[in-house]
PQR file with spaces between the fields and no chain letter, atoms N, CA, C, O and H, PARSE charges and radii, in Angstrom:
ATOM       1  N    MET     1      80.311  236.100  146.961 -0.4000 1.5000
ATOM       2  CA   MET     1      81.420  235.561  147.621 -0.0000 2.0000
ATOM       3  C    MET     1      81.045  233.782  147.067  0.5500 1.7000
ATOM       4  O    MET     1      81.943  233.017  146.716 -0.5500 1.4000
ATOM       5  N    ARG     2      80.084  233.532  147.085 -0.4000 1.5000
ATOM       6  CA   ARG     2      79.407  232.358  146.863 -0.0000 2.0000
ATOM       7  C    ARG     2      79.970  231.951  145.205  0.5500 1.7000
ATOM       8  O    ARG     2      80.494  230.854  145.013 -0.5500 1.4000
ATOM       9  H    ARG     2      79.355  234.153  147.370  0.4000 1.0000
ATOM      10  N    GLN     3      79.808  232.880  144.150 -0.4000 1.5000
ATOM      11  CA   GLN     3      79.730  232.557  142.986 -0.0000 2.0000
ATOM      12  C    GLN     3      81.478  232.572  142.650  0.5500 1.7000
ATOM      13  O    GLN     3      81.989  231.926  141.735 -0.5500 1.4000
ATOM      14  H    GLN     3      79.382  233.771  144.306  0.4000 1.0000
ATOM      15  N    LEU     4      82.200  233.421  143.571 -0.4000 1.5000
ATOM      16  CA   LEU     4      83.312  233.217  143.472 -0.0000 2.0000
ATOM      17  C    LEU     4      84.160  232.042  143.899  0.5500 1.7000
ATOM      18  O    LEU     4      85.338  232.149  143.558 -0.5500 1.4000
ATOM      19  H    LEU     4      81.786  233.945  144.315  0.4000 1.0000
ATOM      20  N    THR     5      83.800  230.803  144.654 -0.4000 1.5000
ATOM      21  CA   THR     5      84.022  229.626  145.355 -0.0000 2.0000
ATOM      22  C    THR     5      83.352  229.102  144.519  0.5500 1.7000
ATOM      23  O    THR     5      84.141  228.201  144.234 -0.5500 1.4000
ATOM      24  H    THR     5      82.843  230.717  144.931  0.4000 1.0000
ATOM      25  N    LYS     6      82.252  228.884  143.685 -0.4000 1.5000
ATOM      26  CA   LYS     6      82.128  228.079  142.499 -0.0000 2.0000
ATOM      27  C    LYS     6      83.053  227.864  141.382  0.5500 1.7000
ATOM      28  O    LYS     6      83.330  226.741  140.961 -0.5500 1.4000
ATOM      29  H    LYS     6      81.611  229.615  143.916  0.4000 1.0000
ATOM      30  N    THR     7      83.631  229.196  140.805 -0.4000 1.5000
ATOM      31  CA   THR     7      84.325  229.542  140.118 -0.0000 2.0000
ATOM      32  C    THR     7      85.285  229.004  140.351  0.5500 1.7000
ATOM      33  O    THR     7      85.631  228.205  139.480 -0.5500 1.4000
ATOM      34  H    THR     7      83.406  230.108  141.147  0.4000 1.0000
ATOM      35  N    LYS     8      86.289  229.143  141.701 -0.4000 1.5000
ATOM      36  CA   LYS     8      87.726  228.350  141.981 -0.0000 2.0000
ATOM      37  C    LYS     8      87.374  227.026  141.683  0.5500 1.7000
ATOM      38  O    LYS     8      87.978  226.317  140.878 -0.5500 1.4000
ATOM      39  H    LYS     8      86.008  229.791  142.408  0.4000 1.0000
ATOM      40  N    SER     9      85.912  226.539  142.660 -0.4000 1.5000
ATOM      41  CA   SER     9      86.228  225.049  142.081 -0.0000 2.0000
ATOM      42  C    SER     9      86.521  224.526  140.644  0.5500 1.7000
ATOM      43  O    SER     9      87.439  223.864  140.160 -0.5500 1.4000
ATOM      44  H    SER     9      85.422  227.114  143.314  0.4000 1.0000
ATOM      45  N    LEU    10      85.281  225.132  140.110 -0.4000 1.5000
ATOM      46  CA   LEU    10      85.408  224.920  138.324 -0.0000 2.0000
ATOM      47  C    LEU    10      87.137  225.499  137.568  0.5500 1.7000
ATOM      48  O    LEU    10      87.626  225.181  136.484 -0.5500 1.4000
ATOM      49  H    LEU    10      84.535  225.669  140.504  0.4000 1.0000
ATOM      50  N    ILE    11      87.559  226.193  138.383 -0.4000 1.5000
ATOM      51  CA   ILE    11      89.064  226.518  137.658 -0.0000 2.0000
ATOM      52  C    ILE    11      90.273  225.502  138.275  0.5500 1.7000
ATOM      53  O    ILE    11      91.385  225.264  137.802 -0.5500 1.4000
ATOM      54  H    ILE    11      87.163  226.451  139.263  0.4000 1.0000
ATOM      55  N    ASN    12      89.515  224.898  139.744 -0.4000 1.5000
ATOM      56  CA   ASN    12      90.109  223.817  139.744 -0.0000 2.0000
ATOM      57  C    ASN    12      90.081  222.855  139.450  0.5500 1.7000
ATOM      58  O    ASN    12      91.167  222.280  139.515 -0.5500 1.4000
ATOM      59  H    ASN    12      88.612  225.091  140.129  0.4000 1.0000
ATOM      60  N    LYS    13      88.881  222.031  138.941 -0.4000 1.5000
ATOM      61  CA   LYS    13      88.587  221.072  138.451 -0.0000 2.0000
ATOM      62  C    LYS    13      89.256  221.389  137.007  0.5500 1.7000
ATOM      63  O    LYS    13      89.970  220.435  136.698 -0.5500 1.4000
ATOM      64  H    LYS    13      87.998  222.499  138.887  0.4000 1.0000
ATOM      65  N    PHE    14      89.263  222.106  136.310 -0.4000 1.5000
ATOM      66  CA   PHE    14      89.546  222.415  135.022 -0.0000 2.0000
ATOM      67  C    PHE    14      91.086  221.772  135.134  0.5500 1.7000
ATOM      68  O    PHE    14      91.486  220.830  134.449 -0.5500 1.4000
ATOM      69  H    PHE    14      88.683  222.881  136.561  0.4000 1.0000
ATOM      70  N    MET    15      91.929  222.545  136.231 -0.4000 1.5000
ATOM      71  CA   MET    15      93.360  222.228  135.992 -0.0000 2.0000
ATOM      72  C    MET    15      93.674  220.654  136.582  0.5500 1.7000
ATOM      73  O    MET    15      94.715  220.049  136.326 -0.5500 1.4000
ATOM      74  H    MET    15      91.604  223.310  136.788  0.4000 1.0000
ATOM      75  N    LEU    16      92.833  220.246  137.219 -0.4000 1.5000
ATOM      76  CA   LEU    16      93.085  218.950  137.888 -0.0000 2.0000
ATOM      77  C    LEU    16      92.836  218.340  136.559  0.5500 1.7000
ATOM      78  O    LEU    16      93.836  217.738  136.169 -0.5500 1.4000
ATOM      79  H    LEU    16      91.988  220.738  137.427  0.4000 1.0000
ATOM      80  N    LYS    17      91.799  218.290  135.700 -0.4000 1.5000
ATOM      81  CA   LYS    17      91.384  217.726  134.393 -0.0000 2.0000
ATOM      82  C    LYS    17      93.010  217.823  133.405  0.5500 1.7000
ATOM      83  O    LYS    17      93.687  216.815  133.202 -0.5500 1.4000
ATOM      84  H    LYS    17      90.986  218.779  136.016  0.4000 1.0000
ATOM      85  N    ARG    18      93.357  219.058  132.951 -0.4000 1.5000
ATOM      86  CA   ARG    18      94.321  219.449  132.660 -0.0000 2.0000
ATOM      87  C    ARG    18      95.871  218.949  133.301  0.5500 1.7000
ATOM      88  O    ARG    18      96.785  218.711  132.511 -0.5500 1.4000
ATOM      89  H    ARG    18      92.806  219.876  133.116  0.4000 1.0000
ATOM      90  N    SER    19      95.931  218.909  133.736 -0.4000 1.5000
ATOM      91  CA   SER    19      97.164  218.024  134.950 -0.0000 2.0000
ATOM      92  C    SER    19      97.073  216.411  134.074  0.5500 1.7000
ATOM      93  O    SER    19      97.828  215.914  133.239 -0.5500 1.4000
ATOM      94  H    SER    19      95.188  219.102  134.378  0.4000 1.0000
ATOM      95  N    LEU    20      95.738  215.887  134.733 -0.4000 1.5000
ATOM      96  CA   LEU    20      95.690  214.394  134.417 -0.0000 2.0000
ATOM      97  C    LEU    20      95.962  213.871  132.628  0.5500 1.7000
ATOM      98  O    LEU    20      96.315  212.808  132.118 -0.5500 1.4000
ATOM      99  H    LEU    20      95.124  216.290  135.412  0.4000 1.0000
ATOM     100  N    LEU    21      95.583  215.239  132.072 -0.4000 1.5000
ATOM     101  CA   LEU    21      95.424  214.811  130.318 -0.0000 2.0000
ATOM     102  C    LEU    21      96.998  214.874  130.291  0.5500 1.7000
ATOM     103  O    LEU    21      97.592  213.918  129.792 -0.5500 1.4000
ATOM     104  H    LEU    21      95.296  216.103  132.487  0.4000 1.0000
ATOM     105  N    THR    22      97.590  215.758  130.711 -0.4000 1.5000
ATOM     106  CA   THR    22      99.074  216.233  130.901 -0.0000 2.0000
ATOM     107  C    THR    22      99.720  214.346  130.883  0.5500 1.7000
ATOM     108  O    THR    22     100.239  213.631  130.026 -0.5500 1.4000
ATOM     109  H    THR    22      97.108  216.534  131.116  0.4000 1.0000
ATOM     110  N    LEU    23      99.359  214.187  132.168 -0.4000 1.5000
ATOM     111  CA   LEU    23     100.055  213.158  132.654 -0.0000 2.0000
ATOM     112  C    LEU    23      99.948  211.888  131.824  0.5500 1.7000
ATOM     113  O    LEU    23     100.939  211.160  131.864 -0.5500 1.4000
ATOM     114  H    LEU    23      98.938  214.768  132.864  0.4000 1.0000
ATOM     115  N    VAL    24      98.978  211.516  131.120 -0.4000 1.5000
ATOM     116  CA   VAL    24      98.478  210.537  130.672 -0.0000 2.0000
ATOM     117  C    VAL    24      99.420  210.415  128.904  0.5500 1.7000
ATOM     118  O    VAL    24     100.050  209.558  128.284 -0.5500 1.4000
ATOM     119  H    VAL    24      98.173  212.108  131.087  0.4000 1.0000
ATOM     120  N    CYS    25      99.069  211.592  128.747 -0.4000 1.5000
ATOM     121  CA   CYS    25     100.172  212.088  127.592 -0.0000 2.0000
ATOM     122  C    CYS    25     101.609  211.872  127.688  0.5500 1.7000
ATOM     123  O    CYS    25     102.261  211.492  126.716 -0.5500 1.4000
ATOM     124  H    CYS    25      98.558  212.288  129.251  0.4000 1.0000
ATOM     125  N    PHE    26     102.271  212.168  129.158 -0.4000 1.5000
ATOM     126  CA   PHE    26     103.513  212.072  128.947 -0.0000 2.0000
ATOM     127  C    PHE    26     103.623  210.275  128.673  0.5500 1.7000
ATOM     128  O    PHE    26     104.115  209.676  127.716 -0.5500 1.4000
ATOM     129  H    PHE    26     101.741  212.477  129.948  0.4000 1.0000
ATOM     130  N    ARG    27     102.997  209.774  129.845 -0.4000 1.5000
ATOM     131  CA   ARG    27     103.086  208.541  130.288 -0.0000 2.0000
ATOM     132  C    ARG    27     103.046  207.625  129.319  0.5500 1.7000
ATOM     133  O    ARG    27     103.632  206.547  129.413 -0.5500 1.4000
ATOM     134  H    ARG    27     102.598  210.261  130.622  0.4000 1.0000
ATOM     135  N    LYS    28     102.156  208.082  128.028 -0.4000 1.5000
ATOM     136  CA   LYS    28     101.741  207.595  126.942 -0.0000 2.0000
ATOM     137  C    LYS    28     103.193  207.218  126.060  0.5500 1.7000
ATOM     138  O    LYS    28     103.745  206.171  125.722 -0.5500 1.4000
ATOM     139  H    LYS    28     101.679  208.958  127.952  0.4000 1.0000
ATOM     140  N    ARG    29     103.531  208.971  125.860 -0.4000 1.5000
ATOM     141  CA   ARG    29     104.765  208.929  125.044 -0.0000 2.0000
ATOM     142  C    ARG    29     105.982  208.224  125.591  0.5500 1.7000
ATOM     143  O    ARG    29     106.789  207.761  124.786 -0.5500 1.4000
ATOM     144  H    ARG    29     103.083  209.822  126.134  0.4000 1.0000
ATOM     145  N    LEU    30     106.209  208.089  127.028 -0.4000 1.5000
ATOM     146  CA   LEU    30     107.319  207.351  127.692 -0.0000 2.0000
ATOM     147  C    LEU    30     106.829  205.964  127.417  0.5500 1.7000
ATOM     148  O    LEU    30     107.591  205.446  126.601 -0.5500 1.4000
ATOM     149  H    LEU    30     105.553  208.465  127.682  0.4000 1.0000
ATOM     150  N    TYR    31     105.945  205.222  127.739 -0.4000 1.5000
ATOM     151  CA   TYR    31     105.462  204.121  127.246 -0.0000 2.0000
ATOM     152  C    TYR    31     105.881  203.683  125.846  0.5500 1.7000
ATOM     153  O    TYR    31     106.387  202.582  125.630 -0.5500 1.4000
ATOM     154  H    TYR    31     105.326  205.643  128.402  0.4000 1.0000
ATOM     155  N    MET    32     105.630  204.669  124.835 -0.4000 1.5000
ATOM     156  CA   MET    32     105.825  204.454  123.260 -0.0000 2.0000
ATOM     157  C    MET    32     107.412  204.743  123.172  0.5500 1.7000
ATOM     158  O    MET    32     107.858  203.881  122.415 -0.5500 1.4000
ATOM     159  H    MET    32     105.219  205.563  125.010  0.4000 1.0000
ATOM     160  N    HIS    33     108.375  205.516  123.581 -0.4000 1.5000
ATOM     161  CA   HIS    33     109.865  205.171  123.711 -0.0000 2.0000
ATOM     162  C    HIS    33     110.143  204.190  124.041  0.5500 1.7000
ATOM     163  O    HIS    33     110.821  203.440  123.339 -0.5500 1.4000
ATOM     164  H    HIS    33     108.013  206.216  124.195  0.4000 1.0000
ATOM     165  N    ASN    34     109.690  203.867  125.260 -0.4000 1.5000
ATOM     166  CA   ASN    34     110.175  202.444  125.819 -0.0000 2.0000
ATOM     167  C    ASN    34     110.431  201.556  124.768  0.5500 1.7000
ATOM     168  O    ASN    34     111.447  201.087  124.255 -0.5500 1.4000
ATOM     169  H    ASN    34     109.139  204.477  125.830  0.4000 1.0000
ATOM     170  N    ARG    35     108.769  201.421  124.526 -0.4000 1.5000
ATOM     171  CA   ARG    35     108.463  200.473  123.233 -0.0000 2.0000
ATOM     172  C    ARG    35     109.837  199.950  122.111  0.5500 1.7000
ATOM     173  O    ARG    35     110.502  198.916  122.046 -0.5500 1.4000
ATOM     174  H    ARG    35     107.943  201.802  124.943  0.4000 1.0000
ATOM     175  N    THR    36     109.834  201.030  121.455 -0.4000 1.5000
ATOM     176  CA   THR    36     110.495  201.308  120.745 -0.0000 2.0000
ATOM     177  C    THR    36     112.131  201.413  120.802  0.5500 1.7000
ATOM     178  O    THR    36     112.862  201.312  119.817 -0.5500 1.4000
ATOM     179  H    THR    36     109.294  201.870  121.508  0.4000 1.0000
ATOM     180  N    VAL    37     112.600  201.657  122.273 -0.4000 1.5000
ATOM     181  CA   VAL    37     113.512  201.162  122.573 -0.0000 2.0000
ATOM     182  C    VAL    37     114.114  199.591  122.579  0.5500 1.7000
ATOM     183  O    VAL    37     115.067  199.172  121.922 -0.5500 1.4000
ATOM     184  H    VAL    37     112.006  201.740  123.074  0.4000 1.0000
ATOM     185  N    LEU    38     113.240  198.832  123.550 -0.4000 1.5000
ATOM     186  CA   LEU    38     113.115  197.386  123.837 -0.0000 2.0000
ATOM     187  C    LEU    38     113.169  196.973  122.149  0.5500 1.7000
ATOM     188  O    LEU    38     114.198  196.388  121.812 -0.5500 1.4000
ATOM     189  H    LEU    38     112.466  199.173  124.083  0.4000 1.0000
ATOM     190  N    ASP    39     112.242  197.208  121.172 -0.4000 1.5000
ATOM     191  CA   ASP    39     112.461  196.557  119.733 -0.0000 2.0000
ATOM     192  C    ASP    39     113.555  197.183  119.183  0.5500 1.7000
ATOM     193  O    ASP    39     113.921  196.409  118.299 -0.5500 1.4000
ATOM     194  H    ASP    39     111.406  197.684  121.446  0.4000 1.0000
ATOM     195  N    LYS    40     114.417  198.298  119.192 -0.4000 1.5000
ATOM     196  CA   LYS    40     115.694  198.203  119.160 -0.0000 2.0000
ATOM     197  C    LYS    40     116.536  196.944  119.539  0.5500 1.7000
ATOM     198  O    LYS    40     117.279  196.226  118.871 -0.5500 1.4000
ATOM     199  H    LYS    40     114.120  198.928  119.910  0.4000 1.0000
ATOM     200  N    HIS    41     116.183  196.932  120.755 -0.4000 1.5000
ATOM     201  CA   HIS    41     117.357  195.876  121.807 -0.0000 2.0000
ATOM     202  C    HIS    41     117.050  194.687  121.468  0.5500 1.7000
ATOM     203  O    HIS    41     117.846  193.849  121.894 -0.5500 1.4000
ATOM     204  H    HIS    41     115.579  197.515  121.298  0.4000 1.0000
ATOM     205  N    LYS    42     115.858  194.134  120.622 -0.4000 1.5000
ATOM     206  CA   LYS    42     115.651  192.953  120.191 -0.0000 2.0000
ATOM     207  C    LYS    42     116.291  192.706  119.142  0.5500 1.7000
ATOM     208  O    LYS    42     116.999  191.699  119.156 -0.5500 1.4000
ATOM     209  H    LYS    42     115.212  194.815  120.277  0.4000 1.0000
ATOM     210  N    TYR    43     116.240  193.603  117.821 -0.4000 1.5000
ATOM     211  CA   TYR    43     117.189  193.122  116.706 -0.0000 2.0000
ATOM     212  C    TYR    43     118.387  193.120  116.846  0.5500 1.7000
ATOM     213  O    TYR    43     119.115  192.729  115.934 -0.5500 1.4000
ATOM     214  H    TYR    43     115.665  194.421  117.810  0.4000 1.0000
């Protein structure tokens, strides 16, 4: 029973990490995209 909760928390941590990483990557991409768009507008 204890092992199960431990595994669950580990999985939750892993999922949280993954979602955070995905979010960071997504935001970075969005940021880069916005920058290129802004650069295009500048010229």
